[in-house]
N, C-alpha and C positions, 0 to 999 in steps of 0.2 A: 504494500500499500504506499503510495507516494505521500510524503509529508512536506512538500514544497511550501504550501501555505503556512504550515505550522513553523517551519524553519525560518520563513520570512518574518513572522511575528516574533519568534524567539530572539531575534537580533535586537529587538526593542526592549527586551526584559533584562533585569539584572540576573546574575548567576543563580541566586536562590530561586527566583521565579522560573528560570529555565529548568532547574532540577524538578520543580513542581510539574511543569508541563511534560517533562520526560516521563515522570511517573504515571501521569494520566494517560499518555500515549501508550506506554508499555502495558498498562492494564486494559485500555479500551480496545486495542487491536485484537488480542486473543478472545476477549469477551464477545466482541461483535462477530468474530469468526464463528465462535461456538453457537451464539444465538441465531445467526443467519444461515448456518449450514443447512443444506437441503431445502432451499427456498423458505428458510425461517420456520421449518416444521416444528422445531422444539418450542419456539415462541408461540406459535399457533396452538400447539397442544397445551401449553401452559395456560393460556387464556381460555381455551375451550374446556379445560378441566374445572373451570370455576374457581381458580386460585384465589382471587380476591374476595369471592363470596363466602369462602369457607374459613377465612381467618378472622380473628378478633382484631379489628383495627386499632383499638386502644392498646392491646398487647404489642402489636406491630410498631405503633408510634413510640411506645415506651422503649423500644430497642434503640431508638435514635435520640429521642429527647428525654433523657433520663434527668438527672439533677443538674440543671443549667448553672448552678453555683459551684459545682465541682470542677476542678481543673482536669479531671479525668473524664468529664462528660463528653460523649460523642459530639454533641452540639458545639461544645467549646473547642474541641480539637479540630473538627472539620468545618467550623464556622458556618453551620447550616442555615442560620437565619440572615446572613448577609446577602445583599443584592450583588455585591462585588467581592467574591471570595479572594482572599489574599493568598496567591500562589506561593509566596515565599514561606508561608507557614505550613505548606503541605509537605511536611518532612516525613521521611520513612525512617523512623527510629523505634526504639523499644516501646516507648509510651504509646505512640500512634498505632503500632502493630498489635500491642496488647489490647487496646481499645477496639481495633478492627476485629480481632479474634473474638472478643466478648460480644460485640454487636452481631457478628456472623452467627455465633452460637444461638443468640437470642432470636434472630430472624428465622433460622432453621427450625428452632423449637416451635415458633409460632406456626410455621408451615407444616410441621410434623403433625399438627392437630387436624389437618385435612384428612378426610376419609380416603381420598386418592393420594398415592405417594408421588405422582408425577410432579405436582407443584414443588414439593419439598426437594425432590431429586434435582429439578431444574435449578432452583435457588442455590442449593448446596454446590452444584457444579459451577455456576457463575461465580459464586463467592470464593470457591477453591481456586479458580483460575485467577481471580483478582488478587488473592493472597499470594499465590505463587509469583505472579508477574510484577507485583508491587515491590517484591523483595522481602515482604513481611514473613513469609514462610521460613526463609533462610535465617532471618534475624531471630525469630522465635525459637527455631531449632538450635541455633548457636547459643542463645541465652539458656535454654534448657540444658544443653550439654555442659555449659559452664557451671550452672547451678549443681548439676550432678557431680562434676569433678571436684567441687568445693566440699562435698559431703565427706 
């Protein structure tokens, strides 16, 4: 996939913002490939299975908008309420990855409540791809290994 338009914009950004754009591109390409594979059949099946009708929206929202006063809040880390997200704060570090993992588990748990497993499997796959391509999977594995070695 060509990124000429993204590369043109990146030249106007500072280095921290460029890193944020790189993370978003690294995540979005494989996620889009997965979702759109076979004429978007996975996405079509996800919606056809009534994915959003079977979940509790309050539980789903709580996965993202937990305690906004907390520095560990998903809302605070990803600046979800801002009209203009600050790309320089889109860091891939242990704190962000830990929050991403917690949010991922929460969202999957919400979708696990559906009688059909297709919505949960789809969401799990998309979030697994995002974790791997963001670098978070490697960061969390390294942190876990380090913690194990310190025991």
